[in-house]
C-alpha positions, 0 to 999 in steps of 0.5 A: 275473420275466418279460422283454420285449425290444423295439427302438424304431425310426423315421425320424429325428426322429419322437421315438424317444429322447423316447419312451424318456425317458417310458417310463423316467419312466412306469415310475418308474425314476427317483426323483421328485426325480431330475433327469435332463434331456431325451433322457437316452439321447443321452449323446454331446455330438454327439447332444445338439447335433444332436438325433440318435441316433448309437449304438444304446443299451439300457436296462431298466425294470421295469413290473408285475413284468416286466423290459422291455429297450428298445433305442433305435436311430438314425434316420439311414440312415448308422447303419442297421448299428446297427439291423440288428444289434439285430434279433437281440436283441429279439422285437418293435419299437415303430415310431414314426411322426410324426402329420403326416409319416407314413411316410418312407424310414427308416420303410420301411428299419427296418420291412423289417429287422423283418419279415425278422427275423420280429419283432412290430410295435407302431405308435405314432403320435407328435406327435398334439398337432400342429395339422397332425396327421392320425393316421388317415391316417397309420395308413392309410399304415403299413398300405399300407407293411405291405402293400408290404413283403409282411408276413403277413396276421395282421400287418396287424391291428397294435396302435396307440397314439397319443401325444405323447411330448414332453407325456408323454401317450398313449391307444389312441384317435386323439381328442386329447381322450382323451390322458392323462398317462403311457405306461401304455397303451404299456407294457401293450401291450408286455407283452400284445403282444410275445412273451416270449423263450425262457427255456431256462435248463437247456440249454448256453450260447449268447450272441451279441454284437450290439453292442460297447463298448470301454474301454482297460482291458477291450478290447471288451465284447460286448452281446447276448441270452443265447439259452439257458443261464446265464452267470456272472461268472468262468466259463471259456467258449468263443468260436466265432470268425467264422473257424471257430476256437474260443478259450477265455477267462474272463468277467472282468465281467458286466453287466446294465442298469437305467435308465441304468446298466450294473450289475455282476451275478453271473449272467445267464439265457436271454432277458435282455440282458447285457454281458460282458468278458474277450475283448479282441477279441470280434466281432459275431456270434461265439457264446459257449458252454460248453467242449465244447458249442460250437454257433455261432449263425447269423452276424449280417450286417453291411452293407458300407460304401458311402462312403470317404474318405482321411484323412492327416496334416496337410501344410499350413504351419500343421501343429501350430498347433492340435492336440496329436495330429498324428503318423501313429502317433496318428491310426492308433491313434485310427482303429483304436480306433474300429473296435473298437466300430463294426463298420460302419467299415473302416480300411486304411493306404495303403502307404508313405504317412501316409494311410488309406482310411476306409470307412463307411455315408455322409457323416454316419457319417464326418463324426461320426468327423471331428468327434469326433476334432477335438474330441479334439485331432487334426489331420489332412486328409481328401479328398472322399467317394467311393462304393464301387463293387462288381463283381457278376457281372463288371459294375461296379455302384454304390449307388443310394438311395431318396430322398424330397424334400418342398418348397414347390410353388414350388421343385418345378421347380428341384428336379426340374431339379437331380435330373435333372442328378445323374441321379436317376430320378423314381418318383412325385410328389404334391402338396398345396395347399402342398407337393410330395413327389417320390420318386427313385432316384438314384446315391449319387454324385449325393447327394454335395454335394447337400445345400447346393445343395438347401437354397439352392434351396429357401430352407431349406424343403426336406426330403430323406431317403434310404436305401440301396436296391440296387447297379446297373450304372454308367451315367454317368461323372461325377455330382455334381462342383462346376461352380464354380471357387474363389478360391485364395490365392497368398501367405501372411500375414494377410488384409486388408480392402483386398484382400478388398474388391478381390476381391468382384466375383470371387466370394464369400469364406469368410474375414474380414480378419485371418485367417491364410492360406497359399499354396494355401488356398481363400478363396472360391468364384469366379463362373466355372467356373475357379480363380483365384489371388488375393492376399488378404494385400495391404495398401494402399500408404501414401503421404504424399498426403492423400485426401478419402476417406482415413478411409472404412471398407471395408464388406465382405459377410459371408463364407460360413461352411461347416460340416464337412459342407458342406466335405466336400460342397463340395470336388472331387478336387484339394482337401482339408479341413484339420481342426484343433481350432479351424479347418476350412480348405479347400485344394488338394492342390498348394499351390504356385501354379505347380506347380498350374497346370502340373498343371491344364494337363496334366490339361486336355490329357489330357481334350481328347485 
């Protein structure tokens, strides 16, 4: 049987996962009466809730006697490590571009990676059914991007398919009237345009895992392409480790892929994508060979983390109220289990403390880990995210991001001012009748805590997309710190409507009456740039004197509800986010009001000197 290995790549929300759904259906991989739902490749609860792909996943379909291995990749820059690695497993890519939005930062990133791996691209202009669709202009934008990325001349004549994945229609013509049900034109294009992999079954074995899965019973499961040779379940093989050593092991299980299922198989051949178990600590980029014929393949480059946070056991007075898993040993076990399947993540224990430095590819990357742990019953606290500095040729450097902002024209001035305050460097600016697009290079530090302010200033109509660009020398000492102070509780108890009402002119509240509060907990954002210690648990004094307004109801403003990501963006250096299964609380590192004021006074005195 012929084989084609292809990756679906695109900017976030341009329709990759929906397109894979329809490819599965058009190939009749599912029974006609099988109910599979929408976005079947997004199997994780968080992926379904947020409508994003977090982990690269592979599937396989059979179409016209050809097996097509399809890898669905994430669109967010934070999960770009997954995209980089799967380029080693495929021979071509399907680049999906929104027929209205056109090329975006992540489109540039994923296409650049495809060219670096010398992969054949097919372009799909998706969402052509949108009233605002401009398919021909978007094709021109893609062509400009190809030229900008320095592709070969023969790659400029790329094949194009026009589709509406959500409606399951496609065509080779940009005219909407030519759209027909099914994805057969794209499937035919994949078979005709994507080169078949090398199928050298007779040479000695070479297999390199590019993705990892993990189970408690089998340890790590390596997923990758068989470069040459044949692999069988039960075989004894050699693994060429990353450190140059060689370790022999027996293949306990061998898996192939069909539709949504990972199926156990007896034998795999060159060119196919399979998964193997048997070596519990197998790593991405190692090479599995026949014993005595060890020829390691080139190692897979894994991009370094750019953001880190400190995770610690919960030290608040409410520790243990919600979570079942609160001890340092449980949290450490969970963090190191995550490292087993996510090679973009790094975890390091801080000596003599119940704290860990966790490094990842961005705030979202770490935020997803925090949310998953919270749902699993863990209770812990995390610090403000920091970018990871790097020394290059003796110079301290920091990561910069390529950032594209789209917003209504009336907010462009405010956005430019905000980006200037965060030391963004404007590259280009363009306008339509209603929208402005501004492209910046900005220090990654400047984007921490930016999203909430940006959505407020653009009334929710702004769109921001960014991806890692390069490391540059550090020029500015302070970027992106929150200017406003906070309201901090000075007592423990239950919040009351009486005390909250009396404090509303001091700032905006994060809490409602009747919530459990402890000393040092952040209960609101102040109107001024200084922190204020406030009493939100004070009750109204009861007297035996009748009052004409005694029965009047206290009408309070609605509190601000912050999501987990918003909390991580909000906090400053002296603050933490307490994460439990049922609550996300903001707090000061030093809970005692007197001790904290002494410490703050000392810090201010040092700054003035």
